[in-house]
RODRENMI-789497 format. One record per residue (C-alpha): x, y, z; residue in one letter. Coordinates in steps of 0.02 Angstrom, whole numbers, padded with zeros to 5 digits. Layout:
% RODRENMI-789497
PT     east    north       up   residu
PT        X        Y        Z        A
...
//
This chain:
% RODRENMI-789497
PT     east    north       up   residu
PT   -02419   -05231    02763        X
PT   -02335   -05366    02843        X
PT   -02372   -05565    02847        X
PT   -02411   -05653    03010        X
PT   -02312   -05811    03052        X
PT   -02476   -05910    03030        X
PT   -02457   -05864    02846        X
PT   -02302   -05978    02834        X
PT   -02268   -06159    02834        X
PT   -02141   -06231    02965        X
PT   -02036   -06375    02930        X
PT   -01922   -06457    03061        X
PT   -01754   -06501    02977        X
PT   -01630   -06637    03037        X
PT   -01498   -06569    03170        X
PT   -01371   -06465    03106        X
PT   -01248   -06331    03169        X
PT   -01176   -06438    03309        X
PT   -01334   -06518    03342        X
PT   -01453   -06375    03360        X
PT   -01628   -06379    03284        X
PT   -01666   -06294    03120        X
PT   -01842   -06241    03063        X
PT   -01882   -06182    02894        X
PT   -02009   -06055    02842        X
PT   -02102   -06064    02676        X
PT   -02241   -05936    02627        X
PT   -02399   -06028    02595        X
PT   -02422   -05926    02435        X
PT   -02292   -06032    02354        X
PT   -02178   -05887    02330        X
PT   -01990   -05902    02372        X
PT   -01910   -05837    02535        X
PT   -01737   -05743    02533        X
PT   -01604   -05791    02657        X
PT   -01505   -05928    02750        X
PT   -01439   -05856    02914        X
PT   -01304   -05935    03024        X
PT   -01335   -05970    03201        X
PT   -01233   -05823    03258        X
PT   -01354   -05705    03177        X
PT   -01511   -05793    03265        X
PT   -01477   -05771    03451        X
PT   -01576   -05631    03523        X
PT   -01710   -05611    03655        X
PT   -01895   -05684    03647        X
PT   -02015   -05594    03555        X
PT   -02181   -05564    03645        X
PT   -02353   -05572    03554        X
PT   -02386   -05587    03369        X
PT   -02243   -05556    03254        X
PT   -02263   -05485    03079        X
PT   -02140   -05520    02928        X
PT   -02129   -05370    02804        X
PT   -02215   -05398    02644        X
PT   -02053   -05378    02546        X
PT   -01979   -05537    02634        X
PT   -02105   -05637    02531        X
PT   -02101   -05546    02367        X
PT   -02018   -05646    02219        X
PT   -01869   -05575    02148        X
PT   -01754   -05641    02015        X
PT   -01595   -05623    02121        X
PT   -01676   -05703    02269        X
PT   -01628   -05883    02340        X
PT   -01740   -06039    02337        X
PT   -01662   -06110    02496        X
PT   -01800   -06048    02612        X
PT   -01781   -05944    02778        X
PT   -01712   -06035    02915        X
PT   -01735   -06010    03101        X
PT   -01614   -06065    03239        X
PT   -01704   -06145    03373        X
PT   -01608   -06172    03540        X
PT   -01782   -06208    03622        X
PT   -01963   -06193    03562        X
PT   -01958   -06038    03463        X
PT   -01864   -05947    03598        X
PT   -01759   -05848    03462        X
PT   -01879   -05788    03345        X
PT   -01828   -05605    03373        X
PT   -01675   -05648    03277        X
PT   -01779   -05580    03134        X
PT   -01762   -05411    03214        X
PT   -01580   -05412    03163        X
PT   -01639   -05428    02979        X
PT   -01762   -05293    02996        X
PT   -01658   -05166    03097        X
PT   -01487   -05210    03001        X
PT   -01460   -05107    02835        X
PT   -01557   -05194    02693        X
PT   -01433   -05262    02571        X
PT   -01445   -05280    02389        X
PT   -01396   -05470    02397        X
PT   -01578   -05492    02473        X
PT   -01685   -05351    02417        X
PT   -01608   -05315    02237        X
PT   -01469   -05309    02133        X
PT   -01299   -05281    02203        X
PT   -01266   -05118    02106        X
PT   -01103   -05053    02030        X
PT   -01120   -04904    02164        X
PT   -01149   -05041    02297        X
PT   -00994   -05129    02239        X
PT   -00884   -04962    02247        X
PT   -00949   -04923    02418        X
PT   -00911   -05092    02480        X
PT   -00731   -05086    02400        X
PT   -00702   -04916    02476        X
PT   -00746   -04961    02654        X
PT   -00656   -05126    02639        X
PT   -00499   -05038    02581        X
PT   -00507   -04930    02752        X
PT   -00537   -05083    02851        X
PT   -00377   -05151    02778        X
PT   -00277   -05000    02810        X
PT   -00339   -05002    02995        X
PT   -00291   -05187    03015        X
PT   -00136   -05211    02910        X
PT    00036   -05119    02899        X
PT    00063   -05043    02729        X
PT    00223   -05003    02638        X
PT    00232   -04821    02602        X
PT    00387   -04814    02506        X
PT    00347   -04728    02344        X
PT    00489   -04826    02253        X
PT    00395   -04987    02299        X
PT    00218   -04926    02284        X
PT    00230   -04833    02124        X
PT    00316   -04990    02050        X
PT    00164   -05091    02083        X
PT    00042   -04957    02025        X
PT    00137   -04948    01867        X
PT    00110   -05129    01832        X
PT   -00080   -05108    01868        X
PT   -00092   -04955    01754        X
PT    00010   -05057    01615        X
PT   -00122   -05190    01630        X
PT   -00277   -05097    01636        X
PT   -00222   -04988    01482        X
PT   -00244   -05144    01391        X
PT   -00418   -05211    01447        X
PT   -00583   -05153    01407        X
PT   -00645   -04987    01471        X
PT   -00690   -05014    01664        X
PT   -00803   -04913    01774        X
PT   -00665   -04919    01917        X
PT   -00526   -04810    01969        X
PT   -00409   -04943    02021        X
PT   -00320   -04917    02186        X
PT   -00164   -05011    02233        X
PT   -00075   -05041    02402        X
PT    00067   -05161    02461        X
PT    00044   -05246    02623        X
PT    00203   -05276    02730        X
PT    00182   -05462    02765        X
PT    00278   -05611    02696        X
PT    00127   -05712    02635        X
PT    00144   -05753    02459        X
PT   -00025   -05672    02417        X
PT   -00115   -05549    02328        X
PT   -00299   -05509    02325        X
PT   -00424   -05392    02239        X
PT   -00591   -05333    02317        X
PT   -00750   -05259    02237        X
PT   -00728   -05089    02160        X
PT   -00553   -05092    02098        X
PT   -00444   -05104    02250        X
PT   -00295   -05215    02231        X
PT   -00181   -05274    02376        X
PT   -00008   -05354    02348        X
PT    00103   -05423    02494        X
PT    00280   -05397    02505        X
PT    00299   -05586    02524        X
PT    00238   -05602    02332        X
PT    00361   -05473    02276        X
PT    00504   -05572    02356        X
PT    00443   -05750    02300        X
PT    00428   -05718    02111        X
PT    00584   -05720    01989        X
PT    00524   -05595    01857        X
PT    00406   -05442    01834        X
PT    00305   -05545    01719        X
PT    00259   -05666    01859        X
PT    00218   -05528    01972        X
PT    00111   -05453    01832        X
PT    00041   -05624    01797        X
PT   -00040   -05628    01980        X
PT   -00103   -05455    01967        X
PT   -00183   -05478    01799        X
PT   -00272   -05636    01871        X
PT   -00339   -05527    02020        X
PT   -00387   -05390    01894        X
PT   -00499   -05510    01798        X
PT   -00584   -05558    01971        X
PT   -00630   -05369    01973        X
PT   -00676   -05351    01790        X
PT   -00785   -05506    01792        X
PT   -00868   -05440    01953        X
PT   -00846   -05619    02036        X
PT   -00856   -05565    02216        X
PT   -01006   -05451    02163        X
PT   -01094   -05600    02088        X
PT   -01061   -05704    02239        X
PT   -01134   -05567    02355        X
PT   -01291   -05568    02248        X
PT   -01312   -05757    02269        X
PT   -01268   -05749    02458        X
PT   -01371   -05725    02607        X
PT   -01267   -05577    02684        X
PT   -01384   -05453    02757        X
PT   -01288   -05295    02783        X
PT   -01135   -05196    02731        X
PT   -01052   -05241    02902        X
PT   -01075   -05428    02866        X
PT   -01003   -05411    02695        X
PT   -00854   -05315    02774        X
PT   -00825   -05464    02895        X
PT   -00849   -05597    02764        X
PT   -00719   -05508    02649        X
PT   -00603   -05487    02797        X
PT   -00611   -05670    02825        X
PT   -00598   -05724    02650        X
PT   -00447   -05607    02603        X
PT   -00366   -05542    02768        X
PT   -00377   -05699    02887        X
PT   -00286   -05700    03040        X
PT   -00302   -05581    03182        X
PT   -00364   -05438    03073        X
PT   -00501   -05541    02991        X
PT   -00555   -05608    03158        X
PT   -00575   -05440    03239        X
PT   -00666   -05370    03089        X
PT   -00789   -05525    03096        X
PT   -00819   -05524    03281        X
PT   -00930   -05371    03271        X
PT   -01027   -05426    03113        X
PT   -01087   -05590    03145        X
PT   -01011   -05648    02976        X
PT   -00880   -05774    03028        X
PT   -00984   -05916    02941        X
PT   -01009   -05808    02781        X
PT   -00819   -05790    02721        X
PT   -00837   -05954    02619        X
PT   -00996   -05904    02538        X
PT   -00883   -05768    02443        X
PT   -00741   -05877    02408        X
PT   -00705   -05892    02220        X
PT   -00775   -06049    02134        X
PT   -00670   -06155    02014        X
PT   -00755   -06075    01861        X
PT   -00718   -05908    01937        X
PT   -00530   -05956    01942        X
PT   -00526   -06027    01778        X
PT   -00603   -05878    01709        X
PT   -00482   -05770    01796        X
PT   -00332   -05873    01730        X
PT   -00395   -05865    01550        X
PT   -00435   -05684    01557        X
PT   -00278   -05646    01660        X
PT   -00172   -05728    01522        X
PT   -00255   -05611    01387        X
PT   -00224   -05456    01502        X
PT   -00050   -05504    01521        X
PT   -00001   -05540    01340        X
PT   -00100   -05380    01282        X
PT    00018   -05276    01399        X
PT    00159   -05334    01314        X
PT    00222   -05471    01451        X
PT    00280   -05645    01416        X
PT    00149   -05758    01449        X
PT    00253   -05880    01543        X
PT    00249   -05751    01685        X
PT    00080   -05815    01729        X
PT    00136   -05996    01711        X
PT    00302   -05964    01809        X
PT    00197   -05871    01947        X
PT    00089   -06020    01976        X
PT    00243   -06134    01985        X
PT    00316   -06033    02119        X
PT    00160   -06037    02211        X
PT    00130   -06218    02189        X
PT    00297   -06256    02266        X
PT    00276   -06161    02423        X
PT    00140   -06270    02502        X
PT    00233   -06262    02676        X
PT    00169   -06071    02676        X
PT   -00012   -06146    02719        X
PT    00040   -06121    02898        X
PT    00028   -05926    02881        X
PT   -00096   -05829    02978        X
PT   -00142   -05746    02816        X
PT   -00210   -05858    02688        X
PT   -00083   -05896    02542        X
PT   -00122   -05903    02366        X
PT   -00116   -06091    02375        X
PT   -00249   -06099    02511        X
PT   -00367   -05972    02435        X
PT   -00335   -06035    02247        X
PT   -00351   -06219    02242        X
PT   -00283   -06342    02106        X
PT   -00144   -06236    02067        X
PT   -00025   -06374    01976        X
PT   -00178   -06427    01874        X
PT   -00201   -06245    01824        X
PT   -00013   -06230    01785        X
PT   -00038   -06370    01659        X
PT   -00196   -06287    01579        X
PT   -00105   -06118    01570        X
PT    00038   -06206    01493        X
PT   -00067   -06278    01362        X
PT   -00147   -06109    01321        X
PT    00015   -06023    01302        X
PT    00072   -06147    01174        X
PT   -00070   -06102    01072        X
PT   -00008   -05919    01056        X
PT    00103   -05855    00917        X
PT    00283   -05883    00918        X
PT    00326   -05701    00934        X
PT    00222   -05692    01096        X
PT    00283   -05836    01174        X
PT    00453   -05790    01149        X
PT    00454   -05620    01220        X
PT    00600   -05574    01344        X
PT    00593   -05531    01521        X
PT    00636   -05356    01565        X
PT    00679   -05353    01753        X
PT    00788   -05205    01786        X
PT    00659   -05104    01895        X
PT    00591   -05269    01964        X
PT    00758   -05310    02024        X
PT    00783   -05147    02107        X
PT    00617   -05147    02198        X
PT    00642   -05334    02247        X
PT    00815   -05285    02327        X
PT    00739   -05139    02414        X
PT    00588   -05232    02482        X
PT    00704   -05386    02536        X
PT    00818   -05268    02627        X
PT    00694   -05179    02721        X
PT    00552   -05302    02751        X
PT    00619   -05483    02710        X
PT    00688   -05603    02839        X
PT    00870   -05559    02882        X
PT    00954   -05711    02855        X
PT    00876   -05753    02694        X
PT    00907   -05577    02635        X
PT    01091   -05582    02685        X
PT    01115   -05740    02591        X
PT    01027   -05679    02432        X
PT    01138   -05518    02434        X
PT    01299   -05615    02454        X
PT    01251   -05723    02304        X
PT    01204   -05566    02198        X
PT    01379   -05493    02225        X
PT    01428   -05620    02089        X
PT    01292   -05556    01961        X
PT    01255   -05397    01845        X
PT    01145   -05348    02006        X
PT    01302   -05322    02118        X
PT    01270   -05127    02146        X
PT    01096   -05158    02199        X
PT    01155   -05299    02322        X
PT    01286   -05190    02400        X
PT    01138   -05060    02430        X
PT    01031   -05209    02495        X
PT    01176   -05257    02621        X
PT    01192   -05073    02669        X
PT    01008   -05058    02717        X
PT    00999   -05226    02795        X
PT    01146   -05189    02909        X
PT    01083   -05024    02958        X
PT    00903   -05116    02999        X
PT    01002   -05231    03114        X
PT    01104   -05072    03185        X
PT    01273   -05138    03120        X
PT    01325   -04959    03084        X
PT    01508   -05002    03029        X
PT    01452   -05127    02911        X
PT    01319   -05025    02837        X
PT    01441   -04886    02811        X
PT    01564   -04987    02717        X
PT    01432   -05072    02614        X
PT    01350   -04897    02560        X
PT    01513   -04826    02514        X
PT    01556   -04976    02403        X
PT    01372   -04965    02323        X
PT    01397   -04781    02286        X
PT    01566   -04812    02215        X
PT    01491   -04954    02110        X
PT    01368   -04842    02037        X
PT    01382   -04657    02072        X
PT    01239   -04600    01957        X
PT    01121   -04722    02030        X
PT    00984   -04605    02120        X
PT    00910   -04751    02224        X
PT    01080   -04791    02293        X
PT    01109   -04604    02327        X
PT    00953   -04588    02422        X
PT    00972   -04745    02531        X
PT    01153   -04698    02568        X
PT    01101   -04520    02605        X
PT    00966   -04582    02719        X
PT    01084   -04695    02820        X
PT    01220   -04561    02833        X
PT    01092   -04423    02885        X
PT    01024   -04535    03026        X
PT    01166   -04648    03079        X
PT    01332   -04573    03014        X
PT    01397   -04420    02935        X
PT    01252   -04291    02927        X
PT    01347   -04175    02802        X
PT    01379   -04328    02686        X
PT    01198   -04372    02702        X
PT    01139   -04202    02649        X
PT    01248   -04199    02501        X
PT    01197   -04370    02444        X
PT    01007   -04337    02464        X
PT    01028   -04175    02377        X
PT    01113   -04269    02239        X
PT    00967   -04396    02236        X
PT    00835   -04265    02220        X
PT    00935   -04189    02067        X
PT    00950   -04356    01986        X
PT    00770   -04407    02005        X
PT    00641   -04272    02062        X
PT    00503   -04397    02058        X
PT    00577   -04493    02198        X
PT    00455   -04429    02341        X
PT    00564   -04526    02477        X
PT    00711   -04436    02427        X
PT    00617   -04276    02430        X
PT    00541   -04312    02595        X
PT    00714   -04348    02670        X
PT    00790   -04190    02597        X
PT    00646   -04087    02668        X
PT    00700   -04157    02839        X
PT    00878   -04091    02807        X
PT    00820   -03919    02753        X
PT    00694   -03898    02911        X
PT    00842   -03955    03026        X
PT    00944   -03803    02944        X
PT    00795   -03689    02975        X
PT    00730   -03679    02813        X
PT    00544   -03720    02867        X
PT    00447   -03639    02721        X
PT    00546   -03737    02584        X
PT    00528   -03897    02698        X
PT    00337   -03864    02698        X
PT    00332   -03855    02502        X
PT    00429   -04012    02472        X
PT    00328   -04110    02603        X
PT    00172   -04050    02533        X
PT    00220   -04106    02362        X
PT    00263   -04280    02440        X
PT    00094   -04287    02514        X
PT    00029   -04299    02339        X
PT    00097   -04470    02323        X
PT    00085   -04534    02493        X
PT   -00072   -04450    02565        X
PT   -00092   -04575    02713        X
PT    00092   -04582    02772        X
PT    00087   -04538    02962        X
PT    00267   -04499    02978        X
PT    00245   -04375    02831        X
PT    00114   -04292    02920        X
PT    00191   -04283    03085        X
PT    00350   -04201    03015        X
PT    00247   -04076    02917        X
PT    00154   -04037    03073        X
PT    00322   -03986    03155        X
PT    00379   -03881    03007        X
PT    00215   -03783    03013        X
PT    00235   -03758    03199        X
PT    00408   -03692    03175        X
PT    00342   -03579    03044        X
PT    00197   -03523    03163        X
PT    00056   -03601    03070        X
PT   -00035   -03671    03218        X
PT   -00202   -03730    03137        X
PT   -00100   -03823    02995        X
PT    00016   -03891    03126        X
PT   -00132   -03963    03230        X
PT   -00216   -04025    03080        X
PT   -00074   -04133    03020        X
PT   -00046   -04199    03190        X
PT   -00222   -04256    03189        X
PT   -00199   -04339    03016        X
PT   -00038   -04421    03081        X
PT   -00137   -04489    03234        X
PT   -00274   -04544    03113        X
PT   -00165   -04643    03004        X
PT   -00074   -04716    03145        X
PT   -00252   -04776    03210        X
PT   -00226   -04685    03375        X
PT   -00398   -04647    03435        X
PT   -00346   -04551    03589        X
PT   -00226   -04424    03488        X
PT   -00347   -04404    03350        X
PT   -00486   -04350    03478        X
PT   -00361   -04230    03556        X
PT   -00304   -04149    03395        X
PT   -00481   -04151    03330        X
PT   -00539   -04038    03468        X
PT   -00398   -03924    03438        X
PT   -00435   -03896    03246        X
PT   -00626   -03881    03280        X
PT   -00583   -03734    03396        X
PT   -00466   -03654    03285        X
PT   -00543   -03669    03119        X
PT   -00603   -03486    03084        X
PT   -00580   -03454    02896        X
PT   -00686   -03538    02765        X
PT   -00524   -03627    02691        X
PT   -00486   -03688    02870        X
PT   -00671   -03753    02888        X
PT   -00666   -03834    02716        X
PT   -00503   -03930    02766        X
PT   -00579   -03969    02937        X
PT   -00741   -04046    02842        X
PT   -00627   -04150    02733        X
PT   -00537   -04216    02888        X
PT   -00698   -04258    02975        X
PT   -00759   -04363    02822        X
PT   -00594   -04476    02837        X
PT   -00611   -04478    03021        X
PT   -00791   -04546    02999        X
PT   -00734   -04680    02890        X
PT   -00595   -04749    03010        X
PT   -00708   -04737    03154        X
PT   -00818   -04882    03084        X
PT   -00679   -04998    03124        X
PT   -00608   -04937    03295        X
//
């Protein structure tokens, strides 16, 4: 049963939204209405004849808003049919009920897919596993959570990190390069974990007027991604005005600071890590010009919060305050990240300075990677030679030197170094991936397939790994598997045309029950990404 418009009182409000007229509807029964909609959501065609509001739009609910339902009027009730948008869009819990944990997880999963279709991700397991390890160390020391935390590293120089509902955490390479200690990086991640555990975004959604999952995705994109990725995402969702509704409040930030400090210290980190991280961020105000929001722009009052955290730290036991930083792995990952993704001029200066420090061997490796990246082959060869001589037992140095020589230098030397890297660290899936290439080039396709399948357990969405695996399968005569992994490679490259091309091939080729099961698994991932193409 619906409610006719004559059952509502209309009130014309002062001009807003760039001068347009607003009209508020209130049910005459005195019950509350539920939503505030932006002008972008109202524009539609004229609705002929009497119009009915569904009864549930006027039912009182503990999660509803008391602001009233607003109509945007470009003329005398010409846009009443904007209401069709509400009724035909997927009803959302922010309006019609509680934003449940299931809703939160589904939103987070979709937003994670959205980020992966818009932003370049780092796939090097040395970097990703390191950040994942920090998250794991922190989450092992917090109350039990209903989330399976998922961690990704975005290749972008913004000093930024963010967490979205459902346990998804994203860290920018710019943040890894900006901080000085692992404890500072862990401090920022602990802060973001607190936003998840306290369901800050979920609570905002319950209080907001977003009416569909698509609008929520657009709002999150605007709040967290920004730039071209966020703009593109919001364009189709009519959510450009909603991003600010999902921004953290100062009380949210204060709670995340307090709990983040607790999570950090329970994990055994020095508490000054969080203070130091925000000090770094506070000094980088010039990064406000970045197309992606920096921590400073999305987390206001940084220096005030630094003082508050310093006060809180001073109240901790002396043995906690005096913990020492352990930055051995942090410096390795930071060197690798700087060499491969950092600004070349800055990286060159840092590596030159580090030659005079205990980090000398890593600095030589960094110079080699950077010179290879800039195609200065002679300089790279000399730097890698010095790095291997500096520490011949370092598996990471052997891996990077092997990669260079195999692709740009002495292939035999490259194979020997990669074999050595795998022997020293069987968990280095990048070394395993590179060594599998060597085996395939030598005609050992079956062994190359086995190694590459092992690599995929760590980096299941790496397009290059899928592409090379497809070639190994093709050389081994396994055509269905070859086409399947070419389809995955195209999917994770967001290449719609090639996905469709190989999708048709695997649909035609799937004969056995196992092949059909693998086809269904691919279709599921394909559908996830299609939403954002």
